[in-house]
TORPA-4810 file (N, C-alpha, C, O; in nm, 3 decimals):
<nodes>
NODE_1_-1.851_-1.080_-2.645_-1.788_-1.096_-2.561_-1.800_-1.061_-2.410_-1.697_-1.009_-2.368_X
NODE_2_-1.877_-1.073_-2.339_-1.882_-0.990_-2.235_-1.733_-0.980_-2.107_-1.646_-1.065_-2.089_X
NODE_3_-1.752_-0.833_-2.029_-1.599_-0.806_-1.977_-1.600_-0.934_-1.881_-1.510_-0.903_-1.803_X
NODE_4_-1.651_-1.067_-1.836_-1.591_-1.150_-1.776_-1.503_-1.239_-1.826_-1.428_-1.311_-1.760_X
NODE_5_-1.516_-1.232_-1.968_-1.452_-1.283_-2.015_-1.337_-1.228_-2.089_-1.244_-1.302_-2.121_X
NODE_6_-1.336_-1.089_-2.121_-1.177_-1.042_-2.163_-1.055_-1.012_-2.016_-1.059_-1.011_-1.893_X
NODE_7_-0.943_-0.988_-2.137_-0.841_-0.946_-2.027_-0.783_-0.870_-1.993_-0.699_-0.878_-1.904_X
NODE_8_-0.823_-0.742_-2.076_-0.804_-0.601_-2.044_-0.972_-0.529_-2.088_-1.060_-0.561_-2.167_X
NODE_9_-0.955_-0.431_-1.999_-1.100_-0.356_-2.035_-1.057_-0.179_-2.106_-0.941_-0.139_-2.116_X
NODE_10_-1.168_-0.105_-2.144_-1.110_0.052_-2.181_-1.172_0.131_-2.041_-1.287_0.133_-1.995_X
NODE_11_-1.087_0.173_-2.010_-1.150_0.312_-1.909_-1.155_0.456_-1.986_-1.136_0.486_-2.104_X
NODE_12_-1.184_0.523_-1.884_-1.109_0.715_-1.929_-1.095_0.777_-1.836_-1.147_0.762_-1.725_X
NODE_13_-1.010_0.867_-1.879_-0.901_0.944_-1.768_-0.986_1.079_-1.810_-0.900_1.166_-1.789_X
NODE_14_-1.093_1.144_-1.854_-1.186_1.286_-1.925_-1.123_1.200_-2.078_-1.108_1.078_-2.087_X
NODE_15_-1.108_1.259_-2.139_-1.118_1.218_-2.294_-1.025_1.114_-2.322_-1.038_1.053_-2.428_X
NODE_16_-0.924_1.082_-2.235_-0.757_1.004_-2.261_-0.804_0.848_-2.248_-0.779_0.802_-2.137_X
NODE_17_-0.860_0.768_-2.330_-0.899_0.639_-2.317_-0.751_0.573_-2.281_-0.643_0.576_-2.341_X
NODE_18_-0.805_0.501_-2.127_-0.694_0.376_-2.060_-0.718_0.258_-2.059_-0.814_0.202_-2.005_X
NODE_19_-0.606_0.197_-2.137_-0.629_0.011_-2.106_-0.549_-0.020_-1.958_-0.440_0.013_-1.912_X
NODE_20_-0.676_-0.109_-1.904_-0.601_-0.173_-1.781_-0.664_-0.270_-1.771_-0.769_-0.285_-1.833_X
NODE_21_-0.607_-0.368_-1.683_-0.663_-0.540_-1.686_-0.728_-0.554_-1.623_-0.734_-0.508_-1.509_X
NODE_22_-0.817_-0.642_-1.688_-0.973_-0.717_-1.598_-0.942_-0.796_-1.503_-0.827_-0.837_-1.483_X
NODE_23_-1.070_-0.833_-1.416_-0.990_-0.891_-1.283_-0.941_-1.057_-1.338_-0.842_-1.113_-1.291_X
NODE_24_-1.012_-1.108_-1.421_-0.942_-1.221_-1.514_-0.815_-1.211_-1.539_-0.723_-1.276_-1.491_X
NODE_25_-0.811_-1.052_-1.683_-0.625_-1.063_-1.708_-0.560_-1.025_-1.601_-0.441_-1.058_-1.601_X
NODE_26_-0.599_-0.965_-1.506_-0.530_-0.915_-1.358_-0.455_-1.070_-1.349_-0.364_-1.100_-1.427_X
NODE_27_-0.504_-1.159_-1.248_-0.504_-1.305_-1.227_-0.363_-1.336_-1.290_-0.249_-1.352_-1.247_X
NODE_28_-0.436_-1.336_-1.431_-0.291_-1.399_-1.510_-0.255_-1.326_-1.525_-0.251_-1.366_-1.409_X
NODE_29_-0.178_-1.164_-1.567_-0.098_-1.163_-1.483_0.004_-1.167_-1.436_0.119_-1.197_-1.468_X
NODE_30_-0.089_-1.106_-1.288_-0.045_-1.205_-1.128_0.090_-1.335_-1.152_0.210_-1.324_-1.127_X
NODE_31_0.012_-1.459_-1.211_0.031_-1.530_-1.189_0.214_-1.533_-1.297_0.304_-1.607_-1.257_X
NODE_32_0.233_-1.451_-1.416_0.302_-1.450_-1.517_0.426_-1.398_-1.471_0.532_-1.445_-1.510_X
NODE_33_0.421_-1.295_-1.384_0.541_-1.190_-1.320_0.561_-1.272_-1.214_0.682_-1.292_-1.203_X
NODE_34_0.467_-1.358_-1.087_0.566_-1.387_-1.058_0.610_-1.554_-1.090_0.669_-1.606_-0.995_X
NODE_35_0.595_-1.621_-1.179_0.628_-1.752_-1.236_0.801_-1.697_-1.256_0.900_-1.768_-1.233_X
NODE_36_0.805_-1.521_-1.314_0.888_-1.502_-1.421_0.977_-1.460_-1.292_1.097_-1.480_-1.309_X
NODE_37_0.941_-1.407_-1.168_1.021_-1.363_-1.096_1.133_-1.493_-1.025_1.252_-1.506_-0.998_X
NODE_38_1.012_-1.568_-1.017_1.073_-1.709_-0.950_1.196_-1.755_-1.040_1.305_-1.771_-0.986_X
NODE_39_1.181_-1.776_-1.179_1.263_-1.799_-1.265_1.403_-1.731_-1.261_1.509_-1.782_-1.298_X
NODE_40_1.382_-1.581_-1.197_1.474_-1.568_-1.167_1.556_-1.583_-1.090_1.676_-1.610_-1.092_X
NODE_41_1.481_-1.564_-1.019_1.555_-1.627_-0.874_1.566_-1.771_-0.882_1.555_-1.808_-0.765_X
NODE_42_1.579_-1.853_-0.941_1.609_-1.965_-0.972_1.796_-1.947_-1.014_1.901_-1.992_-0.969_X
NODE_43_1.761_-1.868_-1.111_1.937_-1.866_-1.193_2.032_-1.791_-1.107_2.153_-1.811_-1.099_X
NODE_44_1.953_-1.689_-1.035_2.016_-1.633_-0.934_2.099_-1.745_-0.833_2.220_-1.751_-0.811_X
NODE_45_1.999_-1.823_-0.784_2.077_-1.902_-0.696_2.186_-2.032_-0.774_2.293_-2.071_-0.728_X
NODE_46_2.113_-2.082_-0.910_2.220_-2.187_-1.005_2.364_-2.120_-0.982_2.460_-2.196_-0.974_X
NODE_47_2.385_-1.976_-0.970_2.426_-1.861_-1.011_2.519_-1.837_-0.885_2.633_-1.791_-0.888_X
NODE_48_2.451_-1.876_-0.777_2.549_-1.810_-0.665_2.614_-1.660_-0.648_2.726_-1.620_-0.617_X
NODE_49_2.475_-1.586_-0.688_2.465_-1.451_-0.706_2.341_-1.404_-0.642_2.277_-1.352_-0.734_X
NODE_50_2.273_-1.395_-0.536_2.129_-1.341_-0.469_2.193_-1.206_-0.497_2.303_-1.201_-0.442_X
NODE_51_2.157_-1.072_-0.576_2.108_-0.960_-0.497_2.056_-0.884_-0.365_1.953_-0.918_-0.307_X
NODE_52_2.135_-0.782_-0.324_2.141_-0.714_-0.190_1.975_-0.664_-0.130_1.907_-0.651_-0.029_X
NODE_53_1.975_-0.651_-0.280_1.817_-0.480_-0.263_1.759_-0.594_-0.356_1.817_-0.692_-0.402_X
NODE_54_1.647_-0.558_-0.367_1.464_-0.612_-0.511_1.411_-0.501_-0.476_1.365_-0.504_-0.362_X
NODE_55_1.399_-0.384_-0.540_1.367_-0.268_-0.524_1.173_-0.356_-0.616_1.055_-0.333_-0.593_X
NODE_56_1.223_-0.425_-0.687_1.091_-0.428_-0.834_1.035_-0.460_-0.701_0.933_-0.392_-0.710_X
NODE_57_1.025_-0.536_-0.536_0.925_-0.581_-0.474_0.803_-0.522_-0.464_0.687_-0.562_-0.465_X
NODE_58_0.877_-0.379_-0.451_0.852_-0.266_-0.360_0.758_-0.194_-0.433_0.678_-0.126_-0.369_X
NODE_59_0.751_-0.196_-0.601_0.705_-0.151_-0.695_0.577_-0.220_-0.704_0.502_-0.130_-0.742_X
NODE_60_0.512_-0.316_-0.693_0.425_-0.398_-0.709_0.275_-0.414_-0.568_0.266_-0.379_-0.450_X
NODE_61_0.200_-0.471_-0.650_0.124_-0.468_-0.572_0.147_-0.609_-0.461_0.213_-0.709_-0.488_X
NODE_62_0.070_-0.584_-0.328_0.042_-0.681_-0.218_0.046_-0.852_-0.238_0.124_-0.945_-0.216_X
NODE_63_-0.133_-0.824_-0.309_-0.090_-0.978_-0.385_-0.024_-1.037_-0.465_-0.059_-1.148_-0.506_X
NODE_64_0.085_-0.976_-0.507_0.176_-1.059_-0.565_0.260_-1.056_-0.526_0.292_-1.174_-0.516_X
NODE_65_0.375_-0.966_-0.469_0.475_-1.049_-0.379_0.364_-1.105_-0.252_0.452_-1.163_-0.188_X
NODE_66_0.309_-1.116_-0.216_0.283_-1.240_-0.073_0.265_-1.402_-0.254_0.316_-1.514_-0.246_X
NODE_67_0.208_-1.367_-0.339_0.182_-1.515_-0.385_0.298_-1.553_-0.437_0.314_-1.673_-0.460_X
NODE_68_0.418_-1.445_-0.472_0.595_-1.480_-0.517_0.601_-1.580_-0.374_0.635_-1.698_-0.372_X
NODE_69_0.566_-1.510_-0.276_0.627_-1.561_-0.105_0.560_-1.747_-0.075_0.592_-1.852_-0.019_X
NODE_70_0.463_-1.692_-0.149_0.381_-1.863_-0.085_0.388_-1.959_-0.239_0.354_-2.077_-0.243_X
NODE_71_0.429_-1.899_-0.332_0.495_-1.996_-0.427_0.660_-2.060_-0.388_0.696_-2.177_-0.391_X
NODE_72_0.735_-1.947_-0.354_0.870_-1.949_-0.356_0.908_-2.050_-0.211_0.999_-2.133_-0.218_X
NODE_73_0.838_-2.032_-0.100_0.861_-2.090_0.012_0.767_-2.232_0.059_0.781_-2.320_0.144_X
NODE_74_0.673_-2.201_-0.041_0.585_-2.339_-0.058_0.477_-2.358_0.097_0.418_-2.265_0.152_X
NODE_75_0.475_-2.477_0.132_0.439_-2.475_0.257_0.485_-2.513_0.414_0.427_-2.573_0.505_X
NODE_76_0.652_-2.435_0.401_0.776_-2.406_0.472_0.673_-2.353_0.568_0.604_-2.256_0.536_X
NODE_77_0.659_-2.420_0.700_0.622_-2.292_0.805_0.762_-2.354_0.890_0.800_-2.299_0.994_X
</nodes>
């Protein structure tokens, strides 16, 4: 299986092996993360309790946060 078909890749830092997402794996992981956030938000909205602070958004990549905003807001302008 070539690297384009894999979801994970192996890299090394010194003599320590590391697993990291391939480009394809990262796209899938990002989509799953955003879908989980949307599901959580839907539950919070239904319960009427939205968190005032969302520090987990700060700890994620810009691509993931922008995808979340795009999916959450749709094409509204």
